N, C-alpha and C positions, 0 to 999 in steps of 0.2 A: 503494499499500500504506500502511496505517496502521502506523507504527513503534512498537513497544512494547519497553521495556527491562525485562527480568527479571533482577534481581540475584541472585547466588548460585545461578544455574541449573545449575551442575555439581554441586551438593550433593544431598542426599537429597530433600527435598520439592521443591526448585527444579527438579530434573531431570524430575520428574513433571509439574510445571506447564508447563515448556518444551515437553515432548513433547506434552501435551494441546493447547496453543495452536498449535504448528506443524502438527499433524495436522488440527486442527478448523477453523482459520482460514487458508486459503491466501492470503486477501487481506491478512493481517497480515504484517509483517516483524518476526520475533522476534529481538531482540538480547540474547543471553545475556552478561551482564557478571559475571565471576568472577575472583577473585584466584588461584584454584587453591591455596588453603592445604591443610593435611592432609586436610580433609573434602571438597574439591572434586576431582572426577574425571571427565574427559571421556569415559571408557569408559561412564559412565552414560547417554550420549547417542549411542552409536555408530549406533543405528538411524535417527537423523534428522540426522546431522552434515552430510550433503550435500544436505539439502532446500533448494530454491531460496528459501524464505522464512525461512531461518535464518542468523544470523551469530553467531559467538563472538568476544568481545573480552576479552582478558586484562587486567584493570585492577583497581585498588584503589578501592573506593568512597569512600575518604578523599581520594583524589586529585581535588580539586574541579575543577581546570582540565581534566583529561582527561574527566571526566564531563560537564562543561559543553560542551566541544567536541564530544563524541559526540552530545549532544542536538541541537546545531545542525546537525551533519553529517547526522544521520539523520532530522531533523525529527520528533522523538519526541513523541507525543501521549499516552502513557501510561507509567507506571512501576508495576511490581509488585515490591515490595522484600522480598526474602526473606534477603538476605545478612546473616549474623550469626554471631558466636561463640555457641555454644549449649550446651556441655557444662558442667554446674554444677561438677563436680569440677575441671575446668580453671580455672574462674573463681575458685574458692577459692585456687588456687595462683598465678594471674596475673590479678588484677582489672584491671590497667592495659590489657591488650590488649582486654578486653571493653568497657571504656569507650571506648577508641579506635574500634574497629569499630562497635559497636552505637549509640554516641551520636554521635560525630563523623562517622562514615560516613553515618548517616541525615541528619545536618544538612547534610553536603556534597550529598547527593542533593536534599534539599528546596530548598536555595538555588539549585542548578543549574536545577532545574525551574522555580522561581519566576522567575529571571532570564530564562531562555529564553522561557517562555510569556508573560511581561510584555512581551517585545519584539515579539510578534506582533500584527497588527491585531485578531484575534479574542480575544486574551488567553487566558482560561481556558476559553473555550467548547469543549466537546468533549474536554476533557482530564481526566485522573484520576491521582491519586497514591495507590496502595494500599499500605499498610504492614502486613505480617504480624507479629503479636506472639504472645505466649504466655499461657497461663492462670496462669503462675507469678507474674505481676505482682500478682495479687490476694492473695498470701500463702498461707494454709492454712486448711482447714476442720476443724471438730471431727469426730472419729470417734465418733458417738454409738451406732452399732450395730456393735460389733466383729465379729459373725459375719455382718452384712448382713441386710437384710430385702427382700422382694420389693416393687418399686415398681409400683403400678397404672398409672403414667404410661408407664414405659419397658419393663415386663415383664422388667426385669433387677434384680439385687441393687443396693441402695444401702447405703452404710455411714454415712450421716449424714442430718440433717434439712435441711441448707442446701446451697446450690450457688452457684457463681460465676455472677453475672449481670452484664450490661453496666453496671448501675448500682453495682456494688460499688466501694468505695474501694480504692485501691492500697496494699498492704502488702508489698512485696518483701522476701524474707528472705535472698537470696544475691546475691553480686556480679553474677551473670548476670541474675537477674530485676530487680535494681536498674537495670542498664544498659538492659534492654529497657523498663522502666517510664519511664526518662528519655527514651528515643527516642519512645515513644508520646506523651509530653507535648509534645515538639518538633513532631511531626506535627500534633497538634491545635492547637498555638499558631500554626502557619503557616496553618491555616485561619482561626482567629479574628483573627489580625493582618492577614494579607494577602489572605484570601479563597481561598487555594489549595484546589482541590477534592480533598479528602483523604477516605479511608476507613481505619479500623483494624479488624483482626480479631484476636481472641485465641483460640488453638486449644489443645486438650488434646494429650496425648502421641500422636505418630504412630508407626506401624509398617508394615512392608512391604518390598518389594525396594529394593535400592541404599542401605540405611541403613548409615552408617559403623559398623564393628563394635566401637566402644567403648561403643555404646548397649546396653541390657539384652538385648533380644530377639535381634539378630544375634550378639552376643557369646556368649550362652548357647547358641544353636544350634550355633555353631562349636565351643564347648568341649564340648558333649555329644557331637558327632561325634567329637572327638579324645580324649574321656574326660579332660578337664581339669577342675579344680575350678570350681564355680559359686559365686562370692563374693556372698553376700547380705547387704546391710547390716542391722545390728541383728537383729531377729527376722523381717524380711520382712513386717512388719504395715502398711507404708505403702501407701496406696491411691492409684491413678491411674486416670484416665478415658482409654481407648485408642480411637484412630481409625485406620482403614486409610488409608494415604497417598493412594491414588487418590480416595477420598471427600473428602479435604481439597482435592485438586486441583480436583475438580468444584465444591466450594463456592467456591473462589477464582475460578474462571471465572464462576460465577453472580453473585457479589458484585461483581466488577470490572465486569460489564456491566449489572447491574440494582440494585445496592445504592444506598442514598441517600447523597449527599455529606454529609460530617461525621458520619455515623453510625458506631457501633461494632457489630460482630456477634461473638457468641461461637459458636465452632465446636467441637462435641464429639460423642463417640460414644454417649452415654447408656450407658456401658459401663465400670463401675467394677470394678477387680480389685485384690486385694492382690498385692504383688510375689511373695510366696512361692507364691501359687496360680498365678501366670503361669508361674513356674519349673517347677511340677509339671506343668502342661499341656504346656509345651515338652518336658520329659523324656518324657512319654507319646507325644507326636506324633513327636518325632524317633526315639525307640526303635522305634516302630511302622514309621516310614518306612525304617529301616535293617535291619529284620528282627530286632531284638533282643527279648528277653523284655520283657513289660510292666513298665514302671517299673524296668528293670534298672539305670538310672543314678541312682536317687534318692540313692545314697550320695555322689554328687559335690557335693551341696549343702554349702556351707561358710559358716557364719555369721561375718561380720567386723565390726569396730568400726564403728559407724554414722557416716554422713557428718555433718559439722558443719552444724548448722542445718537438718537434714533435715525438710522439711515432711511432716505426717502424712498429710493427705488433700487431693486435688484432685478436683473434680467440676464439670463445665461444664453449665449450663443453656442449651441451644441452641434452645429453643422459639421465641424471637423469629425466628431464621433460618428455622425450619420454617414458622412462620405467615406471615411476610412474603414470603418468596421460594420456599417449597415445597421446600426441601432437606431430605433426611434421609439417614443413612448407608444404604449399599446392602448391606453385609456384616455378618452376625453375627460376633462375635469368633472363635468356634470355626472358622468357615469361613475367615476372614481369616488366622488363625494357620496353618492347614493350607496355605493358598496360600503364605504367607510362608516357612514351613519348607521346602516343596518347592522354592521358588525358590532359596533359599540352598544347598540340597543339590545342585541342578542346575547351580549357577553357582560351583562350588568354585574355579575358576581366577580368577574375579573376586575372590573372597574372599581367596585366597592372595596375589594381587597387591597387595591393600590391606594386609593384615596384614604383608607383607614390607616395605612402603614403596617397592617398585620403581616404582610409578606416580609418586611424587614426584620421584625421580631422573630419570625420563623427561621430565617437564614442565620441570624445571629446565634440562635440556639443550636441550630444544626452543625455550625462550623466552629463554635467557640472552643471545643476540645480537640480540634484536629490540627 
């Protein structure tokens, strides 16, 4: 078996990648390395936890010796690195933990991979270190078209004339994006300095099943269901590009196997939405699913003080990935939102377990003596 480490595999995006690889590649051994912080939940992987080609390891990616020993023990030939602190609001309150995990954790993984692969007769041949990053490292784009215009390229509305491309310079504006930008630089430096076979991807906002409910879409689905306020930053004019999480997992699979070493690929949904418009769509879809009157819960929208340093617009240009590897999103946003809403409504027990914090107590008890 080829042994592949996937970091952060108990989290939102990571669990979808782990599931895809475990089910699609029976000749791979997938080693899920996760610290099980607040956003990591093994309930996300119940359906594959007993698969013969799957192993879970509770570990901190900052623990270099543990990671290095694991690579030697499992004869690891590939790393798909998703583990990260990722919530901007949390980074504003606690930038130190973001620097620790996102920068030092990435450096720990890079050094472990370098030392282990350097020790092998074949060195880097057949190896790959794939680092997943964010579009937020590029900073922000101008909102030139406040009401949006139809794009002939994507058949969707766009809100500006420019897009994030792989050649854009980095201009991070939050502690989160600054930490991710630093980790990206370390990954590229390890290729340029040591020849480590690396790839970096920068992706737009993801949505879908198993997302931790502090993020906009699951939080608002849950709040609409329970008729709680929907706190919208500023006037809700900020624009984001949204991608269904399973489409991101497909892109990661494709790039891991066929992407060019040392290249960067942007992954996006060609799918720009204002935050306030997403909130209105969620209200419509959730009210419909619950048998309520159309737009019955619009009065739940509550405008709150804007986030510090809140970037106005993100929009990914993923044409390079489309042209080179043939990837494109499989779902239109409206279809993806309906699937997502239905999943959360059908999995209220999962959501309640997360919002209550019970799952964290369970893991603390399970692992305290190990």
